[in-house]
C-alpha positions in Angstrom: 29.7 -1.3 56.4 29.7 0.6 53.1 26.0 1.4 53.9 27.7 2.6 57.3 30.1 4.6 55.3 27.5 6.6 53.0 25.3 6.9 55.9 28.1 8.9 57.7 29.0 10.9 54.6 25.3 11.7 53.7 24.9 13.2 57.2 28.0 15.5 56.9 27.3 17.0 53.8 23.5 16.9 54.3 23.6 20.6 55.4 25.1 21.6 51.8 22.4 23.0 49.5 23.3 24.3 46.2 20.3 26.4 45.3 20.9 29.7 43.8 21.5 31.6 40.9 24.8 32.9 39.1 25.3 35.9 42.0 25.7 33.4 44.5 28.5 31.1 42.7 30.1 33.6 41.7 30.2 35.8 45.4 31.4 32.3 46.3 34.6 32.7 44.3 34.7 36.1 45.2 35.3 35.3 49.2 38.1 32.8 47.7 39.7 35.7 45.8 40.3 37.7 49.3 42.9 35.5 50.1 45.2 36.9 47.7 47.8 39.8 48.0 48.6 40.2 44.4 49.5 43.8 43.6 51.4 44.3 47.7 50.4 46.4 50.9 47.9 49.2 50.1 46.6 48.6 46.7 43.1 47.3 45.3 43.7 43.6 44.6 41.8 40.9 42.6 39.2 40.5 45.1 38.2 43.9 45.5 37.8 44.6 41.7 35.2 42.0 42.3 33.3 43.4 44.9 33.3 46.1 42.9 31.1 44.5 40.4 29.3 42.1 42.5 28.1 43.9 45.5 28.9 47.6 44.8 27.6 48.3 41.5 24.0 47.2 42.6 23.9 49.7 45.3 22.8 52.0 42.5 21.1 49.8 40.2 19.0 47.4 42.8 15.7 49.3 44.3 16.4 48.3 48.0 14.1 49.3 50.7 16.1 49.5 54.2 14.5 47.6 57.1 13.7 49.8 59.7 15.6 47.2 62.4 18.7 48.3 60.8 18.6 52.0 59.6 20.2 52.8 63.0 23.4 50.7 63.0 23.6 51.3 58.9 23.2 55.6 59.4 25.4 55.7 62.4 28.3 53.9 60.6 27.4 56.0 57.5 28.2 59.3 59.5 31.2 57.6 61.3 32.8 57.5 58.0 31.6 61.0 56.3 33.3 62.2 59.7 36.8 60.4 58.5 36.4 61.5 55.2 35.4 65.4 56.2 38.5 65.1 59.0 40.8 63.6 56.1 40.0 66.6 53.9 40.3 69.2 55.9 44.0 68.2 56.8 44.4 68.0 53.1 43.3 71.7 52.8 45.6 72.4 55.7 48.9 70.7 55.0 48.9 70.1 50.9 49.5 66.3 51.5 47.4 64.5 49.5 47.7 61.1 51.1 45.2 61.1 53.7 42.6 60.6 50.8 44.2 56.9 51.0 42.6 56.6 54.6 39.0 58.3 53.1 38.9 56.0 50.1 39.5 53.1 52.5 36.3 53.6 54.1 34.6 55.0 51.9 35.2 51.4 50.2 35.0 49.4 53.2 31.4 51.3 53.6 30.3 50.3 49.6 31.2 46.9 50.7 29.1 46.6 53.6 26.2 48.7 52.4 26.0 46.6 49.0 26.3 43.3 50.9 23.2 44.2 52.6 21.7 45.5 49.4 22.5 41.8 47.7 21.2 40.3 50.8 18.0 42.0 50.5 17.7 41.3 46.8 18.9 37.4 46.4 17.6 36.2 50.5 18.7 33.5 52.1 20.9 32.0 49.4 23.0 35.1 49.6 23.9 34.4 53.6 24.4 30.9 52.5 27.0 30.7 50.4 28.6 33.4 52.7 29.0 30.5 54.8 30.3 28.2 52.1 32.8 30.9 50.9 34.1 31.5 54.4 34.3 27.6 54.9 36.2 26.8 51.6 38.4 29.5 52.1 39.9 27.7 55.8 40.3 24.8 53.8 42.0 26.1 50.8 44.6 28.2 53.0 45.2 25.0 55.3 46.1 23.0 52.1 47.8 25.9 50.1 50.0 26.0 53.5 51.7 22.4 52.3 52.9 22.9 48.7 53.1 27.2 49.9 55.3 26.2 53.0 58.1 28.3 52.0 56.0 31.6 51.5 56.9 32.8 55.1 58.6 35.8 57.1 60.8 35.1 59.4 59.9 31.3 60.0 56.0 32.1 60.4 53.9 31.5 57.4 52.2 34.3 55.3 51.0 32.5 52.2 49.5 35.1 49.8 49.5 38.0 52.6 51.3 40.6 53.4 52.8 39.6 56.7 51.9 36.5 59.1 49.6 38.8 61.2 47.2 39.5 58.3 46.6 35.9 57.8 46.0 35.6 61.2 43.5 37.9 61.1 42.4 36.8 57.6 42.2 33.1 59.3 40.0 34.7 62.4 37.3 36.4 60.8 36.7 33.7 58.3 36.2 31.3 61.2 33.7 34.0 63.2 32.0 33.8 59.8 31.5 30.1 59.9 30.6 30.0 63.7 28.1 32.9 63.5 26.7 31.2 60.1 26.7 27.7 61.1 24.0 27.1 63.2 20.7 28.4 60.7 22.6 26.1 58.7 22.4 23.0 60.4 26.0 22.5 60.2 27.2 19.2 61.8 29.3 19.7 65.0 31.6 17.4 63.3 32.4 19.5 60.0 32.4 23.1 62.5 35.2 21.2 64.5 37.1 20.1 61.7 36.6 23.6 60.1 38.1 25.4 63.4 40.7 22.6 63.2 41.9 23.6 60.0 41.8 27.6 61.2 43.8 26.6 64.4 46.3 25.2 62.2 46.8 27.9 60.2 47.2 30.0 63.4 49.8 27.8 64.8 51.4 27.9 61.3 51.6 32.0 61.9 52.7 31.6 65.2 50.1 33.8 66.7 49.2 33.2 69.4 46.7 35.9 69.8 45.1 33.8 66.6 45.0 30.8 68.3 43.6 31.7 71.2 41.3 33.6 69.4 39.9 30.4 67.7 40.0 28.7 70.9 37.6 31.7 72.2 35.3 31.1 69.3 34.9 27.2 69.8 34.2 28.1 73.6 31.7 30.4 73.2 30.0 27.4 70.5 30.3 24.9 72.8 30.0 26.6 76.1 26.3 26.4 77.7 27.2 30.0 79.1 29.1 31.6 76.7 28.8 35.5 78.4 31.0 33.9 81.3 33.4 32.0 78.8 34.3 35.4 77.2 34.5 37.1 80.4 37.4 34.6 81.5 38.9 34.2 78.4 38.9 37.5 76.9 41.6 39.4 79.1 43.7 35.8 78.3 43.2 36.6 74.7 44.0 40.3 74.8 47.3 39.9 77.2 48.1 37.7 74.3 48.0 39.9 71.5 50.0 42.2 73.4 53.0 39.4 73.4 52.6 38.9 69.5 53.5 43.1 69.3 56.3 42.7 71.5 57.8 39.5 69.7 57.9 40.3 65.9 59.9 38.7 63.6 61.4 35.6 64.8 61.3 32.1 63.8 59.8 30.0 66.7 57.6 30.2 69.9 60.7 30.5 72.1 63.0 33.0 70.1 60.0 35.3 69.9 59.8 35.3 74.3 63.2 35.8 73.9 63.0 39.2 71.7 60.0 40.2 74.2 62.5 40.4 76.6 65.0 42.6 74.8 62.9 45.8 74.1 61.7 48.3 75.9 58.1 50.4 76.6 59.3 52.9 75.2 60.1 51.0 72.0 56.7 49.3 71.2 54.8 52.1 72.3 57.2 54.0 69.6 57.7 51.5 66.6 53.4 50.9 66.7 53.0 54.9 67.1 51.2 54.6 70.2 53.3 57.1 71.9 51.7 59.9 69.7 48.2 60.0 71.9 50.4 60.9 74.7 52.5 62.9 72.9 50.2 65.2 71.0 46.8 65.2 73.1 46.6 68.7 71.2 44.5 66.0 68.4 42.8 64.1 71.0 39.1 65.9 70.2 38.7 66.3 66.2 41.7 63.8 65.0 44.9 64.3 63.3 43.5 62.6 60.4 44.9 59.7 58.4 47.6 60.3 56.9 51.0 62.6 56.7 52.9 60.1 58.9 56.0 62.3 58.7 54.6 64.5 61.2 55.0 62.4 63.9 57.7 59.5 62.9 60.8 59.7 60.8 59.7 56.8 58.9 56.2 57.6 57.9 54.9 54.4 60.6 50.9 54.7 60.5 49.6 53.6 64.4 49.3 50.0 64.4 46.5 49.8 66.5 42.7 50.4 65.0 41.3 51.6 68.3 44.5 54.0 68.8 44.1 54.9 65.3 40.7 55.8 65.5 41.5 58.0 68.8 44.5 59.6 67.5 43.2 60.4 63.9 39.7 61.1 64.3 39.4 62.1 68.1 37.2 61.7 70.8 34.4 63.0 68.3 35.4 59.8 65.2 35.8 57.3 68.0 32.1 58.0 70.1 30.7 57.9 66.5 31.5 54.6 65.7 31.1 53.6 69.4 27.7 54.6 68.8 27.3 52.1 65.8 28.7 49.6 67.7 26.2 50.1 70.2 23.5 49.7 67.8 24.9 46.8 66.5 24.6 45.7 69.3 20.9 46.1 70.4 20.5 44.5 67.0 22.5 41.8 67.1 21.6 40.4 70.4 24.0 38.4 73.0 25.3 35.3 70.8 26.2 37.1 67.8 27.7 40.0 70.0 30.1 37.9 71.8 31.1 36.5 68.5 32.3 39.4 67.3 34.7 40.0 70.1 38.0 38.2 69.2 37.8 40.2 65.6 37.1 43.6 67.9 39.6 43.0 70.4 42.2 41.8 67.9 42.2 45.8 66.6 43.2 46.6 70.1 46.9 45.9 68.7 46.7 45.3 65.0 45.6 47.7 61.9 42.4 45.4 61.1 39.7 47.9 60.1 40.6 47.7 56.5 40.8 44.2 56.0 37.5 43.5 53.5 36.2 40.3 55.5 35.8 42.4 58.3 33.4 44.9 57.2 31.6 41.8 55.4 31.4 40.0 59.2 29.4 43.1 60.4 27.0 43.3 57.3 26.6 39.7 58.1 25.7 39.4 61.6 23.5 42.5 61.0 21.5 40.8 57.9 21.4 37.6 59.6 20.2 39.1 62.9 17.6 40.7 60.7 16.3 37.4 59.1 16.3 35.9 62.5 13.9 38.6 63.8 12.0 38.5 60.4 11.5 34.9 61.0 10.2 34.9 64.5 7.8 38.1 63.6 6.2 35.7 61.1 5.9 32.8 63.2 4.1 35.1 65.6 1.9 36.1 63.1 2.3 39.8 63.7 3.0 42.3 60.8 6.1 41.8 59.6 8.3 45.2 59.4 10.1 45.9 55.7 11.7 42.4 54.7 14.9 41.8 53.0 14.0 39.1 51.2 10.4 39.8 50.6 10.2 43.5 49.9 
């Protein structure tokens, strides 16, 4: 029996390969640090400072030759970020209000994180991607364990741990789970281990009372096990989006039943106003070039921002900025292929009714998906004994 237990343990841990240097080990702890909001909403966190040193500084120190296959998505994302910065600077000049620069700083830093991850992947190779899997898998375990001693860190009965609010925690867990499901096949993670990690994620989502989070994890699991994941996604995505809508109409209540009661008491107009979505219809004059992302007193007496990444893109940066970001997603889809694109759908959909584009793991997820696709392409290319394009690993 002891031999059987040892054999089972060995099979469950066979995917763990600790090769790599100090950068990979430090990266592991940086990923864990992203789960701790210490200084409050909208301010740099400890994990951000660590990201600067580990993956942003190497952008200017490491000689990086960008593979041709990823140039279009990277450049198109850079163009979008530059447009967002230019739009906000134009509104600073027009209004004299400097808080537009906060959004510019967010986009600049997040793009640096995105690009820096690719640079480090090119410098460190497959070890970097593997330790990314370890970091986000360990995050799910860590958060599930921390929910026990820190069960009192709640908002109206909904678990928030070390995040600003429960929805932020729910989104963070969804991003972590997406990263794990995306990278698991490459490194031979046993199905039992993968399902256990998804169970940890599911448990945390239940504690946040996030229907969208619960369904998002369910959608990831369905994509993973289904023989026809595209069909499964098309069937479950409307349910997922509807759950997001319900989440927003039932905020800050203690129980699932109470959340449904709250939903019935609010009107559509209240919902649109509180989430800032009414601005899209009330101020169509901004829908071409954008109203900029700041000086919210122009549109709401409490200075509320738009709580939807999709609506925020359209209103703050107009059709021009939105089109630029959609071009990035188009080129990203071309490089990623069907499976990786499907896995990104829950995270992208979550941003329909939440402000998710500022989350650092979201940009890391995009970069890791792009890096995984390129490495897979290069390996397949070498297997066919064809001349390889410039490599992220061997330059």
